[in-house]
Structure formats: structure tokens, C-alpha cells
C-alpha positions in Angstrom: -19.4 -9.6 -15.9 -21.9 -7.7 -13.6 -22.6 -11.0 -11.8 -18.8 -11.5 -11.1 -18.5 -8.0 -9.8 -21.3 -8.6 -7.3 -19.5 -11.6 -6.0 -17.4 -10.3 -3.0 -15.2 -13.2 -3.1 -14.2 -12.7 -6.8 -13.5 -8.9 -5.9 -11.1 -10.2 -3.0 -9.4 -12.6 -5.3 -8.7 -9.6 -7.5 -7.8 -7.1 -4.8 -5.3 -9.1 -2.9 -2.9 -9.8 -5.7 -2.8 -6.3 -6.9 -2.2 -5.0 -3.4 0.6 -7.6 -2.6 2.3 -6.7 -6.0 2.3 -3.1 -5.3 3.6 -3.5 -1.8 6.4 -5.9 -2.8 7.3 -3.7 -5.7 7.3 -0.5 -3.6 9.4 -2.3 -1.0 12.1 -3.2 -3.6 12.5 0.4 -4.6 12.4 1.7 -1.1 15.0 -0.9 -0.1 17.4 -0.1 -2.9 16.6 3.6 -4.2 20.0 3.8 -6.1 18.8 0.9 -8.5 15.3 2.6 -8.8 17.0 5.9 -9.7 19.1 4.2 -12.4 16.1 2.6 -13.8 13.8 5.9 -13.9 16.9 7.5 -15.6 16.9 5.0 -18.3 13.5 6.0 -19.5 14.7 9.5 -20.4 11.3 10.9 -19.5 11.9 12.6 -16.1 14.1 15.7 -15.9 17.3 15.1 -14.0 16.4 17.6 -11.4 13.3 15.6 -10.4 14.7 12.1 -10.5 15.5 11.7 -6.8 12.3 13.3 -5.7 10.3 11.0 -8.1 12.4 7.9 -6.8 11.2 8.9 -3.2 7.7 9.8 -3.9 6.6 7.1 -6.2 7.4 4.0 -4.0 5.6 5.9 -1.1 2.6 6.3 -3.2 2.7 2.7 -4.3 3.2 1.4 -0.9 0.4 3.6 0.5 -1.9 2.5 -2.1 -1.0 -1.2 -1.8 -1.3 -1.2 2.0 -4.8 0.6 1.7 -5.9 -1.8 -0.8 -4.7 -4.9 1.2 -6.7 -3.9 4.2 -9.6 -2.5 2.1 -9.3 1.0 3.5 -10.3 3.6 1.1 -10.6 0.9 -1.5 -12.0 3.2 -4.3 -9.4 5.7 -3.8 -6.5 3.3 -3.7 -7.8 1.4 -6.6 -8.1 4.6 -8.6 -4.6 5.5 -7.6 -3.2 2.1 -8.8 -5.1 2.3 -12.0 -3.6 5.8 -12.8 -0.2 4.5 -11.9 -0.5 1.5 -14.1 -1.7 3.7 -17.2 1.2 6.0 -16.5 3.8 3.1 -16.3 2.4 1.7 -19.5 2.6 5.0 -21.2 6.1 5.6 -20.0 7.3 2.2 -21.3 5.4 2.8 -24.7 6.9 6.3 -24.9 10.5 5.0 -24.4 9.9 2.2 -26.8 8.5 4.5 -29.5 11.6 6.7 -28.9 13.9 3.9 -29.5 15.2 3.7 -26.0 16.1 0.1 -25.0 14.8 -0.4 -21.4 17.2 -2.9 -19.7 15.5 -2.6 -16.3 11.8 -1.4 -16.1 12.3 -0.3 -12.4 9.3 -2.2 -11.4 10.7 -4.0 -8.4 13.7 -2.1 -7.5 15.8 -5.3 -8.2 19.1 -5.6 -6.4 21.4 -5.8 -9.5 19.4 -2.9 -11.3 18.7 -5.5 -14.1 15.0 -6.7 -14.0 14.8 -8.3 -17.5 11.3 -8.2 -18.8 10.2 -8.8 -22.4 7.8 -6.1 -23.8 4.9 -8.5 -24.0 5.7 -9.7 -20.4 5.6 -6.1 -19.3 2.2 -5.4 -21.0 0.6 -8.6 -20.0 1.5 -8.1 -16.3 0.4 -4.6 -16.1 -2.9 -5.4 -18.0 -3.6 -8.2 -15.5 -2.8 -5.7 -12.6 -5.1 -3.2 -14.3 -7.9 -5.7 -14.6 -7.5 -6.5 -11.0 -7.6 -2.9 -9.8 -10.6 -2.1 -12.1 -12.5 -5.3 -10.6 -11.6 -4.0 -7.2 -12.8 -0.5 -7.9 -16.1 -1.8 -9.4 -16.8 -4.9 -7.2 -18.2 -5.5 -3.7 -15.9 -5.6 -0.6 -15.4 -8.4 1.8 -12.7 -8.5 4.6 -12.3 -4.7 4.2 -12.0 -1.8 6.6 -14.3 0.0 4.5 -17.1 -2.1 5.6 -16.6 -1.3 9.3 -16.2 2.4 8.8 -19.2 2.7 6.3 -21.5 0.9 8.7 -20.5 3.0 11.6 -19.6 0.0 13.9 
């Protein structure tokens, strides 16, 4: 695994899909915030007084982290933010499942109809794949990244 992490192209191949998914999912939530608020409310984990604030802040954080990762700017920080978000998402999904709350819309992409159907296994497999990509990005070498320009002082 260490040799793969030293391969900058492998790291890039892990970084770009994670960045694109976070940008697209954030965009869907920003574009149709009403559906995202409904999805967040469906988890019954965020107090009603904080749902609107949460529905505004989370997509902004996802978009900023996704764009930073895409351009390789503050790559370690953005990878860490994305890893943290993915762990929180999986914990929220698990908590709702354990509480017997049936999630009809995971709220992941801010789907237009508010009904983004996803199986439990599909949710976890997707998020574990994203988590793995973010960890590889965090630990690996960088190529085609703004970090390289700023780090070298050029």
C-alpha cells in the first residue's frame, strides 16, 4: 500500500472522483435547499431550530472542501474535512437505522423530487469508497495541485 501512496497518479485518481462527488452533491443541495431540508428532517437527529442553518452550512462546507480538493489547494485540510463529513454521514445514517427510522431520501445529492432512493448497502459502499479515496488523498503524494506551487514558493 505504501508504494501506491507514493505514486502521485494513483493519488490523483483517488482525489478527483471524491472532489467531483462532493461538488456535485453540494450543488444539488444548494440548488434545491427545500428538498435537502426535508431529507435532513427525516433523520430526526438535528433539532428543528437548527435545520435551516444546517441546510445552508453543510452544502457550503462540502462545496468548499470539494473545490479545494479538485484544485489540490489545502489538500490535507480538505481531505480531513471530507473524511470527517463522511464519518458523520455514516454515523447519522446508522443512528437513524438503529432508531428504526426509515430513510427514504438520504439527502446526499439534494435530488429534485426529494426521493433519492438508496439501499443501506449502497449507501455504505459508496461512502466507504469515498472515504478510502479521501484517505488515499490525505496520505498520498500530490500532482496537478496548487499545493505544489505554494509549497515550492514559485
